[in-house]
C-alpha positions, 0 to 999 in steps of 0.5 A: 500500500502506498502513502496515497491510499493510507487512511487516517488510522494507518497514517505514519506516526508523527514525532513529538517532543520529549516528555521533559521538553513538554514539562518544561514548556508547561512550567514556562506557560504557568510562570507566564500566566502567574506573571500576567496575573501579578501584573494585572493585579498590580495595575488594579492597585496602582491605577484605580483612577481608571476603574469605574466610579461606582460600586463595581469599581470599588469591588474591582479595586478591593477584590480584583487583585486577589481574584486575578491571582486566584484565576492565575493560580487556577490557570497555572495549576491546569497547565502544570498538573493533571488536575481535572479542569472543572473542579479547579475552575469551580474553586476559582469561581467560588473563590472569586464570588466569595471575594466579591462578597467580602471586599474587606477580607480580600484587602486584608483589612479588619472588618 
């Protein structure tokens, strides 16, 4: 059988990167996700004048940095480990909802 008549099940195997290279790439992607989350969190704290002047803006200012880092950690966890995506994303969602309900706790100030 020549190459032109092969089906997709009989196609020649593709070469892939070694598991070590894939692990290093996953850690680099996770580091970039965490760094991006840290930058966004820092921008929220340093430039509150760009946030809307409303209660939503107040919530973003108070709970935004912690929620951003929470989602960045969730993304990094999914990238690096074999943890199931749905539970990790559910935990991040519940955590960010809890942070938005209690902005004083997110900022670390006593209530």
